[in-house]
C-alpha positions in Angstrom: 0.0 0.0 0.0 1.3 3.5 -0.9 0.5 7.0 0.1 0.4 9.6 -2.7 1.3 12.7 -0.7 5.0 11.7 -0.2 5.8 10.7 -3.8 6.4 14.2 -5.2 4.8 13.2 -8.5 4.0 15.8 -11.2 0.4 16.8 -11.5 -1.1 15.3 -14.6 -4.0 17.2 -16.2 -6.6 16.2 -18.7 -8.0 18.3 -21.5 -11.6 18.0 -20.3 -10.9 19.1 -16.8 -11.2 22.9 -16.8 -9.4 25.2 -14.3 -12.8 26.6 -13.3 -14.2 23.2 -12.5 -11.1 22.3 -10.6 -11.6 25.3 -8.4 -15.4 25.0 -7.9 -16.7 21.6 -8.8 -16.6 18.0 -7.7 -14.1 16.1 -9.8 -14.7 12.4 -10.5 -13.9 10.0 -13.3 -13.3 6.6 -14.7 -10.0 4.7 -15.4 -10.1 1.7 -17.8 -9.4 0.7 -21.4 -11.6 1.3 -24.4 -14.1 3.2 -22.3 -15.0 5.9 -24.9 -18.6 4.7 -25.0 -19.1 4.6 -21.2 -22.4 5.9 -19.9 -20.9 6.7 -16.5 -20.3 10.5 -17.3 -23.9 10.9 -18.2 -25.2 9.0 -15.1 -23.1 10.9 -12.6 -23.3 14.3 -14.2 -27.1 14.1 -14.7 -27.7 13.1 -11.1 -25.5 15.8 -9.9 -27.3 18.4 -12.0 -30.6 17.2 -10.7 -29.3 17.8 -7.1 -27.8 21.2 -8.0 -24.3 20.0 -7.8 -21.4 21.0 -10.0 -19.8 17.7 -10.9 -17.5 16.7 -13.8 -16.9 13.1 -14.7 -13.7 12.5 -16.8 -12.8 9.4 -18.8 -9.1 8.3 -18.5 -9.0 5.8 -21.3 -5.6 4.2 -21.0 -6.0 2.6 -24.5 -6.6 6.1 -26.1 -3.9 7.7 -24.0 -1.3 5.1 -24.8 -0.9 3.9 -21.2 -0.7 0.5 -19.6 -1.2 -1.0 -16.2 2.2 0.3 -15.0 0.7 3.8 -15.1 -2.3 3.0 -12.9 -0.8 4.1 -9.6 0.7 7.2 -11.1 -2.7 8.2 -12.5 -4.4 7.8 -9.2 -1.8 10.0 -7.4 -2.2 12.6 -10.1 -6.0 12.6 -9.8 -5.7 13.0 -6.0 -3.2 15.8 -6.5 -5.7 17.6 -8.9 -8.3 17.5 -6.1 -10.5 14.7 -7.4 -13.1 13.4 -4.9 -12.5 9.9 -6.4 -12.6 7.8 -9.5 -14.3 4.6 -10.7 -12.2 1.7 -11.9 -13.3 -0.6 -14.7 -12.0 -3.4 -16.9 -9.2 -4.6 -16.8 -7.9 -2.9 -13.6 -10.4 -3.8 -10.8 -7.9 -6.2 -9.2 -4.6 -4.6 -10.3 -5.6 -1.3 -8.6 -5.5 -2.8 -5.2 -1.7 -2.5 -5.2 -2.1 1.3 -5.4 -4.3 1.7 -2.4 -3.8 2.7 1.2 -7.0 1.0 2.5 -9.8 -1.3 1.4 -13.4 -1.1 2.6 -14.6 -4.4 4.2 -16.7 -5.2 1.1 -13.8 -4.6 -1.3 -11.6 -6.8 0.8 -14.1 -9.6 0.8 -14.5 -9.4 -3.0 -10.8 -8.8 -3.8 -11.8 -6.2 -6.4 -12.3 -2.5 -6.5 -14.5 -0.4 -8.8 -14.6 2.9 -6.7 -11.7 4.8 -5.3 -12.2 7.6 -2.8 -9.5 10.2 -2.0 -9.8 11.6 1.5 -7.4 13.0 4.1 -4.3 12.0 2.2 -5.4 8.4 1.7 -6.6 6.4 -1.2 -9.4 4.0 -0.2 -10.9 1.3 -2.4 -14.5 0.3 -2.4 -16.7 -2.1 -4.3 -20.2 -1.0 -5.3 -20.6 -3.7 -8.0 -21.7 -6.2 -5.4 -24.6 -4.2 -4.2 -25.3 -3.0 -7.7 -25.7 -6.6 -9.0 -27.6 -7.8 -6.0 -30.1 -4.9 -6.4 -30.3 -5.7 -10.1 -31.2 -9.3 -9.5 -33.8 -8.5 -6.8 -35.5 -5.8 -8.9 -35.0 -7.1 -12.4 -35.5 -10.9 -11.8 -37.7 -11.1 -8.8 -38.3 -14.7 -7.6 -35.6 -16.1 -9.9 -34.5 -19.6 -8.7 -30.9 -19.7 -7.3 -30.4 -23.4 -6.7 -27.5 -23.7 -9.3 -26.1 -20.8 -11.2 -23.4 -20.8 -13.9 -21.2 -17.8 -14.1 -19.0 -17.0 -17.0 -16.0 -14.8 -16.0 -13.9 -14.7 -12.9 -12.2 -11.2 -13.2 -13.0 -8.1 -11.2 -16.6 -8.0 -12.3 -17.1 -11.7 -11.9 -15.7 -11.5 -8.3 -18.4 -9.0 -7.5 -21.3 -10.9 -9.1 -20.2 -14.1 -7.5 -20.2 -12.5 -4.1 -23.6 -11.0 -4.8 -25.1 -14.3 -5.9 -24.0 -16.2 -2.9 -25.2 -13.4 -0.6 -28.5 -13.6 -2.3 -28.7 -17.3 -1.4 -27.4 -19.2 -4.5 -26.9 -22.8 -3.2 -24.2 -23.7 -5.8 -22.2 -21.4 -8.1 -20.3 -22.9 -11.0 -17.6 -20.6 -12.3 -16.0 -20.8 -15.7 -13.1 -18.6 -17.0 -10.6 -19.0 -19.8 -8.0 -18.5 -17.1 -8.6 -21.7 -15.1 -6.2 -20.6 -12.3 -8.2 -17.3 -11.9 -11.5 -19.3 -11.7 -9.9 -21.6 -9.1 -8.7 -18.6 -7.0 -12.1 -17.0 -7.0 -13.8 -20.3 -5.9 -11.3 -20.7 -3.1 -12.0 -17.2 -1.9 -15.7 -17.7 -2.1 -15.5 -20.9 0.0 -13.4 -19.1 2.6 -16.3 -16.6 3.0 -19.3 -18.9 2.5 -18.1 -22.3 3.4 -17.2 -25.4 1.4 -19.5 -26.7 -1.3 -21.0 -23.3 -2.3 -18.8 -22.9 -5.4 -16.9 -24.9 -8.0 -15.2 -24.5 -11.3 -15.8 -25.9 -14.7 -13.8 -25.9 -17.9 -16.8 -26.8 -20.1 -19.9 -24.6 -19.4 -22.0 -26.3 -22.1 -21.6 -29.6 -20.2 -23.3 -28.2 -17.1 -25.7 -25.7 -18.7 -28.7 -28.1 -18.7 -28.4 -28.5 -14.9 -28.5 -24.9 -13.8 -31.3 -22.5 -13.0 -29.6 -19.4 -14.4 -26.6 -18.0 -16.2 -24.6 -14.8 -15.6 -22.2 -13.4 -18.1 -19.5 -11.5 -16.3 -17.1 -11.4 -19.2 -16.5 -8.6 -21.7 -18.0 -10.7 -24.5 -21.1 -9.0 -25.8 -19.6 -5.5 -25.7 -19.3 -3.5 -28.9 -15.6 -4.5 -29.4 -16.4 -8.2 -28.9 -20.1 -8.7 -29.7 -20.2 -12.5 -29.8 -22.2 -14.5 -27.2 -20.0 -16.3 -24.7 -22.0 -19.5 -25.1 -24.2 -21.3 -27.7 -27.6 -20.0 -26.8 -29.3 -23.0 -28.4 -28.4 -25.0 -25.3 -30.7 -22.8 -23.1 -34.2 -23.7 -22.1 -37.2 -21.5 -21.3 -37.1 -22.5 -17.6 -33.8 -20.7 -17.2 -32.9 -17.1 -16.6 -30.0 -15.2 -18.1 -28.3 -12.1 -16.8 -25.6 -10.0 -18.6 -23.5 -7.3 -16.9 -22.6 -5.8 -20.3 -24.6 -2.5 -20.8 -23.2 -1.3 -24.1 -25.1 -2.4 -26.0 -28.0 -3.3 -23.7 -29.2 -6.0 -26.0 -26.3 -8.4 -26.4 -26.1 -11.5 -28.6 -26.4 -13.6 -25.5 -29.6 -11.9 -24.3 -31.1 -11.8 -27.8 -30.5 -15.6 -28.2 -31.8 -16.3 -24.6 -35.0 -14.4 -25.2 -35.5 -16.3 -28.5 -35.4 -19.5 -26.4 -38.1 -18.1 -24.0 -35.7 -17.3 -21.1 -36.3 -14.5 -18.6 -33.4 -12.0 -19.2 -31.7 -9.2 -17.3 -29.6 -6.7 -19.2 -26.7 -4.7 -17.6 -28.6 -1.4 -17.2 -29.7 -1.9 -13.6 -26.3 -3.0 -12.4 -24.7 -0.1 -14.1 -27.1 2.4 -12.5 -27.2 0.9 -9.0 -23.4 0.6 -8.8 -23.1 4.2 -10.1 -25.6 5.4 -7.5 -23.6 3.9 -4.7 -20.3 5.3 -6.1 -22.0 8.8 -6.5 -22.8 8.6 -2.8 -19.2 7.8 -1.9 -17.9 10.6 -4.0 -20.4 13.3 -2.9 -21.7 12.3 0.4 -25.2 12.8 -1.0 -28.0 10.3 -1.5 -28.7 9.3 -5.1 -32.2 8.8 -6.6 -31.9 5.4 -8.2 -35.2 5.5 -10.0 -34.4 8.8 -11.5 -30.9 7.6 -12.6 -32.4 4.5 -14.1 -35.0 6.5 -16.1 -32.2 8.8 -17.3 -29.9 6.0 -18.2 -32.6 4.1 -20.3 -33.7 7.3 -22.1 -30.1 8.2 -22.9 -29.3 4.7 -24.1 -32.4 4.6 -26.3 -31.4 7.9 -27.8 -27.9 6.8 -28.5 -29.0 3.6 -30.1 -31.5 5.5 -32.4 -28.7 7.9 -33.4 -26.4 5.0 -34.2 -29.0 3.3 -36.3 -30.0 6.5 -38.3 
């Protein structure tokens, strides 16, 4: 763990962060790769505007800026030095960022992944709002969904959070599949430390177990605009199953489209995106967020963007 105050690093600016906003407003942002299409600026800035707050949300896209993971800690120190209240962290840095932090919230420590960083009193503190975001998403978007056996695809930072949420919601058995089998095994080991033996296992062949599960969660980047393919063959699904995707751009992924065609109940990534953003907004600002208003705003914005893309 490191403190930024003693490093003497240069202050790194960003073209979209004006001097006036730095003096008067709340500075927040997002660090990740290929995040140019992120809806996070809209969600945070619209909610701030509705509450009469001056807030700017800046994207730090390491792919566009020509930076790699080695620059992550430097960027955090720079944001803190600029006076940012905090930043969100997204793919692929939710686990790597832990090495840059002074403290972890209890929830982030349990999950082993961070999606929200708060700068306060000279310390960098990591939080995880993905867990509560996904749990609220399941409760509100798939009420009554059976959780006997659930197959989860992906064991990265997002998958660590969705797995935690599913077991907290009462999933009896979680089956985790990841291309990196060591990462999947490490996640299952961590889950069993928290929830006891027998609650989670790994599989290298998701299609071999798909017929035995109640639901499926996609916690991989597959389905996003850059990689639009479905992570599984949806013809293996049955109408008795539910399918959730944490991808929210686009909202209708190939996985969800195929699942609906099979008669499955489906859940897109909009609710998780909004609920985790609302919790992060509260950490950044100390103000409560109106989740219903944020969800309406998000859906309207996404619909407008989709119509513009198709025109």
